[in-house]
N, C-alpha and C positions, 0 to 999 in steps of 0.2 A: 253641695255639687261643685264640680270642678269648672271654674270659668276658663282657666288655663290648666290643662293637665300636665303633670310633671314628666320629665323624660325618665326612662328606666334607670339611668344612672345620673344622679343629680350632679349638675355642674357648678360652676363658678357663678356667682350673683354679681358681686362688686357694684359699680355705679349705675348700670343700666340694662342688666340681664335679668329677666324674670323667669325663674324655672317653674313656678306654679302660682295659681291664685285660686283659693278655695272659699266657698260661701256657705254658710248656714244661717238662714234668717237675716239678722242685722250684723252678723259677725263675718269678717273677711280675714283670711289668714294667707300670708305671702311669704316668699323668701326675700323679696326686694321692696323696700319701702316706697319706691316710686308708684307701685300699684295702689297705695293708699288713697291718693287723690281721686282716681277714677272710681274706687269703691265708694267714697263719701258721696260722690255725685249720683250713685245709684239709689241712695236712701234718702237724702235730704231734699228739701225744697230749696232751690237755688236762689228763690226770691226772699227767703227768710235769713235772719242772722242767728248764729248759733255760738254757744260756749264751746271752747276747744281746749282739751287737756292733752298735752304732748308729753309722753313718758319715754325717754330715749336718751342714750348716752350723748347724742348730738343734737344741736339745734335744728339741723335740716333746712337752714334759712338762707341758703343762696337763692337768687331769683333773677329772672331775666325779663324785666318789664317791657322793654322795647320789642323783644322777640314775641312776647305773648300778644303785644298790641298788633304787630304786623302779620304774625302767622296765624293768630286765632281770632281776635276781635275784628280786625280790619277785613278779614275774609269771611265774616259772618259764621264762623264755626261754634256750634254750641257743644261744648265738651261733654255735657251731660247726656247728649244724643249719641255719642259715639259708642262704637263697640270697643271692648278692651284692646282688640288688635288695632283698630283705628287710632286709639289713644296712644299705643306704643309706636305707631308709624309716623306720628307727628315729629317733625325735624325742626332743627334750627341751623342756620347757615354759619359755618366757621371760615377760617382763612382759606384762601385759594380755591373757593368754591366747594369745600367739604361740607357735608351735612352730618349733623350729630343729633342724637335723640333729644327731643325737647324736654321730656320729663325724666329726671334721674333721681337717685336716692337722696340727693342733698338739695333739690330745688323745687320739689313737688308742692310744698306748703305755700310758699310765696307766689309760685307760678299760678296755682288754683286761685289764690286770693286776687291776683291781678285780673283774672278773667272774670271773677265774681267778687267785686269789692265789698259787697255787704255781707259775705258769707259768714265772716268771723266777728262776733260782737266782743267778746273777752277771750283772752288766750292765756292759758296757764301752763308753764313749762317746767317739768321735772328733768333735769339733765345733769351732766358732769361737766357743763361749760365747754364742750368740745364744738369746734366749727364756727361758722359765721353767726354772729348774734345781730339781731335787728331790734334795738330797743324800742322803736316806735311800734313795733308789732306785738310785743310781749307785755301782757297785762301784769303778770306776776310771776317770779321764780318760786318754785316749791322745792324744799329739801326732802329727802328720801323718808325721814320719819314723819313729817307732816303729811307727805303723800299717803303713806300706809294708814295713818290714823284718822285723816280727814276726807278721803276720797269719796266714800259713800255719803258723808254728811253734805259735802259740796253739792254733789249731783242731786241728792234729795232736796236740799234746800233751794237751789237755784232751778226752779222748775218752770219759770217764765219762758224759757226758750229751750230748744232741743240742744243735746250735747253731742260732740264728736269726740269720741275716746280714741286716742292713738297710741299704741304700745309697741316699742321695739325691744326685744329681749336683750339687746346689747346694753340696755340699762343696767343689767345686773353684772356686767363684765367691765373691766378696766385693763390698763396697761401697767405692768410692772417690769422694769428693765427689758422693754420692748416685747414682753410676753403677755398674751391676753389670759387673764385669770378671772374667776368668778369672785367678785368682791361683795355681793350681797347674796345671802345664803338662801337655801331652798325653802326654809321656814317662812321668810319674808315673802318669797314669790307665791307660795300657796296662800298665804294670809291676804296678800294684795288681790289674788285671784278670787278669794272668798268675799272680800269687800265689794269687788267688782260685780260679782254675781248677785249680791243684794240689790243693786240698782240697775242691773243690765236691762230691765224693761223700761227704764227712764232714759237710756242712752239710744239716741237715733242710729247711731252706726259705731261699731267697735272694730277697729282694725288692728291686727296683730302681725308683726313682721319678725321673722327668725334671723335675718342678717347673719348667715353663717360665718363669714369672713371676720365679722366683728366679735364673734362669740368664741373664736378659736376652732371652727370647723362645724361641719354638719351635724356630727353626732352630739356635740354639746348644745347646740341651738335646738336640735329636736328633743333632746331630754328635757330642756327647759319648757319647750312648747307643750311636751306631754304633761308636765306638772300643771299648767294652766288649763289645758283641754280637759284633763280629768275633773277638775273642780267644776268647770263650766258644763260638764256632761257632753262634750263633743267627741266624736269618733274620728276626728281628723287624723290622727296618728295612725289608726288602722286602715283608713283610707290611703294614707301614704304608703303603708307597707305594702298594700295590694298593688300599687302602681310602680314601685321603685325597689331597687336593691339597697335600701337606705342603711340597712345594718352593716353594709360593708364600705360606707363612705368614710 
């Protein structure tokens, strides 16, 4: 179902604009990664601790601890009780009285952890070492070959706690001479999806982000999403076709 329906013409996402958020069982699909934090809170028990696997070109580990303390904790706001729109409406003060969106594509992980300090037990990061790294938050870095060969084993074996699985499709892309190109091929993407499908019933929540600007545009990110959705038997792309003119983006 659509939690946020897409506009007819898909627009820019960048750091704080969400075009859509789609949900099927414990899987959430979005264009902007900032929606992942809210999605996790719909599925997990916030009083429990979880294993976390982050598959993304970027760490997404900026955070604003003081802001979360003042604007969320001190005000008695329970993020897990908020509607998605209420989550989007949370603001943080900037210079000269300006207000900015509290949750963005680069800070949602740590901001959620500040609100719920026990939410993450161990954290595993498969990235290209882009963005702000927080050594104290990361349990282990994972390379792309280890990720593909071991993901189902890790989740199968570590069954004492629930898993949060977080995938950004820009993991499959990189910059070469300022141009975004696919650096991990479709066969890898499909096999990764196959391995995830093996253990999807052991994952508490699985978030998938398209990040169009980081993949070279909507068409490319949608094509990669289609590969993953086909393996997972999700009709998300068909739903997107019905709502948008995505073939023309």
